[in-house]
TORVEX-563013 format. One record per residue (C-alpha): residue number from 1; residue in three letters; z, y, x. Coordinates in nm, 2 decimals, padded with zeros to 4 digits. Layout:
TORVEX-563013
   pos   code        Z        Y        X
   NUM    ala        Z        Y        X
...
***
This chain:
TORVEX-563013
   pos   code        Z        Y        X
     1    met   -01.63    04.39   -14.32
     2    ile   -01.79    04.14   -14.07
     3    ile   -01.46    03.96   -14.01
     4    ala   -01.37    03.96   -14.38
     5    glu   -01.70    03.80   -14.48
     6    gly   -01.69    03.57   -14.17
     7    his   -01.34    03.45   -14.28
     8    arg   -01.45    03.40   -14.64
     9    gln   -01.75    03.19   -14.52
    10    met   -01.54    03.00   -14.27
    11    asn   -01.29    02.91   -14.54
    12    glu   -01.57    02.80   -14.77
    13    thr   -01.79    02.60   -14.53
    14    gly   -01.58    02.51   -14.22
    15    tyr   -01.65    02.56   -13.86
    16    ala   -01.93    02.30   -13.83
    17    arg   -02.14    02.46   -14.10
    18    phe   -02.04    02.83   -14.02
    19    ser   -02.34    03.06   -13.97
    20    ala   -02.32    03.41   -13.82
    21    arg   -02.67    03.47   -13.96
    22    glu   -02.54    03.40   -14.31
    23    val   -02.26    03.64   -14.25
    24    ala   -02.50    03.91   -14.14
    25    lys   -02.73    03.84   -14.44
    26    arg   -02.44    03.86   -14.69
    27    ile   -02.32    04.20   -14.57
    28    gly   -02.67    04.34   -14.52
    29    tyr   -02.66    04.36   -14.14
    30    ser   -02.88    04.20   -13.87
    31    ile   -02.75    03.92   -13.65
    32    gly   -02.81    04.16   -13.36
    33    thr   -02.56    04.41   -13.50
    34    ile   -02.30    04.14   -13.53
    35    tyr   -02.36    04.04   -13.16
    36    asn   -02.35    04.40   -13.06
    37    val   -02.01    04.45   -13.23
    38    phe   -01.85    04.12   -13.10
    39    gly   -02.06    04.06   -12.78
    40    ser   -02.11    03.69   -12.86
    41    tyr   -02.09    03.42   -13.12
    42    asp   -01.77    03.29   -12.95
    43    arg   -01.60    03.64   -12.98
    44    leu   -01.70    03.65   -13.35
    45    ile   -01.53    03.31   -13.41
    46    leu   -01.22    03.43   -13.22
    47    ala   -01.20    03.74   -13.44
    48    ile   -01.23    03.52   -13.75
    49    asn   -00.98    03.27   -13.63
    50    gly   -00.75    03.56   -13.53
    51    cys   -00.77    03.68   -13.89
    52    thr   -00.67    03.33   -14.00
    53    leu   -00.37    03.33   -13.76
    54    asp   -00.25    03.67   -13.89
    55    met   -00.27    03.55   -14.25
    56    trp   -00.09    03.23   -14.16
    57    arg    00.19    03.41   -13.97
    58    arg    00.24    03.66   -14.26
    59    met    00.27    03.37   -14.51
    60    leu    00.52    03.19   -14.29
    61    glu    00.73    03.50   -14.24
    62    ala    00.72    03.58   -14.61
    63    arg    00.84    03.24   -14.70
    64    leu    01.11    03.23   -14.44
    65    ser    01.23    03.58   -14.53
    66    ala    01.27    03.48   -14.90
    67    gly    01.61    03.34   -14.82
    68    ser    01.58    02.97   -14.89
    69    ala    01.89    02.75   -14.89
    70    asp    01.68    02.52   -14.66
    71    pro    01.48    02.73   -14.42
    72    leu    01.34    02.43   -14.24
    73    arg    01.19    02.29   -14.56
    74    ala    01.06    02.64   -14.65
    75    gly    00.89    02.67   -14.31
    76    ile    00.73    02.33   -14.33
    77    glu    00.62    02.38   -14.69
    78    ala    00.47    02.71   -14.59
    79    tyr    00.28    02.54   -14.30
    80    phe    00.14    02.27   -14.54
    81    asp    00.07    02.52   -14.82
    82    phe   -00.13    02.75   -14.59
    83    ala   -00.33    02.46   -14.45
    84    leu   -00.40    02.33   -14.80
    85    gln   -00.50    02.67   -14.94
    86    asn   -00.71    02.76   -14.63
    87    arg   -00.83    02.42   -14.52
    88    his   -01.15    02.51   -14.35
    89    ala   -01.03    02.83   -14.19
    90    trp   -00.71    02.66   -14.07
    91    thr   -00.90    02.37   -13.91
    92    ala   -01.15    02.61   -13.75
    93    val   -00.86    02.75   -13.54
    94    phe   -00.82    02.40   -13.39
    95    asp   -01.19    02.30   -13.39
    96    phe   -01.32    02.59   -13.19
    97    arg   -01.32    02.59   -12.81
    98    leu   -01.44    02.85   -12.57
    99    pro   -01.69    02.73   -12.31
   100    glu   -01.54    02.57   -12.00
   101    gly   -01.42    02.83   -11.76
   102    glu   -01.41    03.12   -12.01
   103    glu   -01.07    03.28   -12.05
   104    thr   -00.91    03.32   -12.39
   105    pro   -00.87    03.70   -12.45
   106    glu   -00.51    03.82   -12.44
   107    asp   -00.51    03.96   -12.79
   108    tyr   -00.61    03.61   -12.93
   109    gln   -00.34    03.45   -12.71
   110    val   -00.09    03.69   -12.87
   111    gln   -00.20    03.58   -13.22
   112    val   -00.17    03.21   -13.13
   113    arg    00.18    03.27   -12.98
   114    ser    00.29    03.46   -13.29
   115    ile    00.29    03.13   -13.49
   116    met    00.51    02.98   -13.21
   117    glu    00.74    03.28   -13.23
   118    val    00.80    03.23   -13.60
   119    thr    00.89    02.87   -13.52
   120    val    01.13    02.98   -13.24
   121    arg    01.30    03.22   -13.48
   122    leu    01.34    02.95   -13.74
   123    leu    01.48    02.70   -13.49
   124    thr    01.72    02.96   -13.35
   125    glu    01.85    03.02   -13.71
   126    ile    01.90    02.65   -13.79
   127    leu    02.02    02.51   -13.46
   128    pro    02.40    02.51   -13.39
   129    ala    02.50    02.83   -13.21
   130    asp    02.57    02.64   -12.89
   131    gln    02.21    02.49   -12.90
   132    ser    02.01    02.79   -13.01
   133    glu    01.89    02.87   -12.66
   134    arg    01.69    02.54   -12.68
   135    ala    01.48    02.67   -12.96
   136    arg    01.19    02.79   -12.73
   137    ala    01.17    02.46   -12.55
   138    leu    01.18    02.26   -12.88
   139    ala    00.93    02.47   -13.07
   140    pro    00.60    02.33   -12.93
   141    ser    00.70    01.97   -12.99
   142    leu    00.84    02.02   -13.34
   143    leu    00.53    02.23   -13.43
   144    ala    00.32    01.94   -13.31
   145    ile    00.50    01.70   -13.54
   146    val    00.45    01.94   -13.84
   147    his    00.08    01.99   -13.74
   148    gly    00.01    01.62   -13.71
   149    his    00.17    01.54   -14.05
   150    cys   -00.01    01.83   -14.21
   151    phe   -00.35    01.71   -14.06
   152    phe   -00.29    01.36   -14.19
   153    lys   -00.21    01.50   -14.53
   154    leu   -00.53    01.72   -14.53
   155    asn   -00.75    01.43   -14.42
   156    arg   -00.58    01.18   -14.66
   157    thr   -00.49    00.96   -14.37
   158    phe   -00.14    00.92   -14.53
   159    asp   -00.31    00.79   -14.84
   160    ile   -00.47    00.51   -14.64
   161    leu   -00.14    00.44   -14.48
   162    gly    00.04    00.43   -14.81
   163    glu    00.26    00.74   -14.74
   164    thr    00.32    00.91   -15.07
   165    ser    00.45    01.24   -14.93
   166    gly    00.34    01.37   -14.60
   167    leu    00.56    01.67   -14.64
   168    glu    00.87    01.46   -14.69
   169    ala    00.78    01.23   -14.40
   170    cys    00.74    01.54   -14.18
   171    leu    01.06    01.69   -14.29
   172    ala    01.25    01.37   -14.22
   173    arg    01.09    01.34   -13.87
   174    val    01.17    01.70   -13.78
   175    arg    01.53    01.66   -13.91
   176    ala    01.56    01.34   -13.70
   177    ala    01.43    01.51   -13.39
   178    leu    01.67    01.80   -13.44
   179    ala    01.96    01.56   -13.49
   180    glu    01.89    01.43   -13.14
   181    val    01.94    01.78   -12.99
***
């Protein structure tokens, strides 16, 4: 219940305006109860961001399992669609940082890596058979290309630059990068 309300609020307000007190108020709990459950504000944010990552992974997997004739396009469209539909929750995953020296919990690392694993599976599927072993090495860079294009689309930077379709520009850049493999 706490994570569900926290995620709803994060998606509505964004990380900068997120309030654990407001979450507690909306579910009828005290802020102390939330801190007792999660141990800290940071752990609450990790739990909410973990929920976002799980939703994101499920959407990516669903789109990719739909059997598109162009799985690369389907994957990139799913990335853009999730970010557009869940703008504030999606950006919170990238805006939040644990304090210096604090280790990221293993369960959260697994959730982050799950997005990369979907990307690796997609690349393994679309790369020529003799290049498929390169999927794991290529995945972070290609995901960074998609992320950057998606971020520019969300923040309307592409509008300022005169780019009419961030998704098409992204797809072209990823295809060009894959052609160099």
